[in-house]
N, C-alpha and C positions, 0 to 999 in steps of 0.2 A: 142533127146534121143530116140524117137519112131523109127527112121530109124535104129539106132544101134540095138535095140531089134529085129526088123524085119530081119536085116542082120544076127544076131546071130541065130535066129530061122531058117531062110532059109538054112543056111549052117551047122546047127546042131552043133554049137560051145558050149563048156562048158561055164557056167556062170562066171568062174574064168579066162577066157581068156582075156588078155589085148591087146588092139590094138589102133592104131591112126586113126583118120579120118581127112579128109581135101581135098582140091583140088589136082588134080594130080600134078600141078605145085608146090604147097606147100610141097608135100610129096617127090618129086624127090630128094632133097638133103639128106633127111633121108634115102631113099632107097640106095643112093650112099654110104653114110657113113657106112651103115651096110651091104653092099655087097648084097643087095636084087635087083632082076631084074624081076619085074612083066611083064607078057605077057598076053595080053587080048585074050580070045578065045570065040567062040560062041558055045553054047550047044543047039542042036536042041531038041525041046520038041515034044511030040506026036502030039500036035496041029499044028506043023509046024512053030511055032514061035521061035525066038531066045531069049535066056536069056544070059546076059553077066556075066562073072565072070573072075577073074584073077587067073592064075596059077602062083605061086611064085616059081621062080627058083633062087637058091642062092648057093654059096659055103658053106663050113662048117667052118666059122670062129669061133674061141673061144675068147669071150670077157672076160676080167678079170675086174670086177667091184670093184672100191675102196669103202672105208667105207662111202664116201659121196654119194654113189649110182650112180656115173658116171663112164663110161668106162675109165679105166686107161691104158689098153693095149689090143691089138688084135693080134691074131696069125691066119694066114691063111695057107692053104695047100701048101707044106707039112709042117706039124707041127713038130717041133723039141722038143721032150719031155723035154730035159734038159733046153732049153730056157724057155719053158712054166713053168716048175717047179721053175726056178729062179725068173721069174716074179711074180708067185703066192706068193713066200716067201717075195719078196721085197714089193709088194703092201700090203700084209697082215701085214707087220711089224714084221715078225717072224725071 
C-alpha cells in the first residue's frame, strides 16, 4: 500500500484515481484487452539521474459496461454513432 501512495504523490494523482498494479508480465494481457500501449521513457533530473515513468499511448476506444460492471462492448476508431447508440440501447435494456 505504501508504494501505491508514493506513486500517487509522485505523479500528483487524485485520491479517487483507480489503477492496477502488478508485474509487467501480469499486466500485459490487460493492456492488450483495453488497447493500452505503455512506453517506458527516462526523464533526466537536475542531478543528472534518471527517473523512470511510463507514457501511456492508446487509441480512444469506447467501452460500454453492463449492469454487472463488466465490459459488454467496445467501439474503436472510427466510431460509427449509430452502432454505438444501438449497443447502448441493447446493453442498457431499453
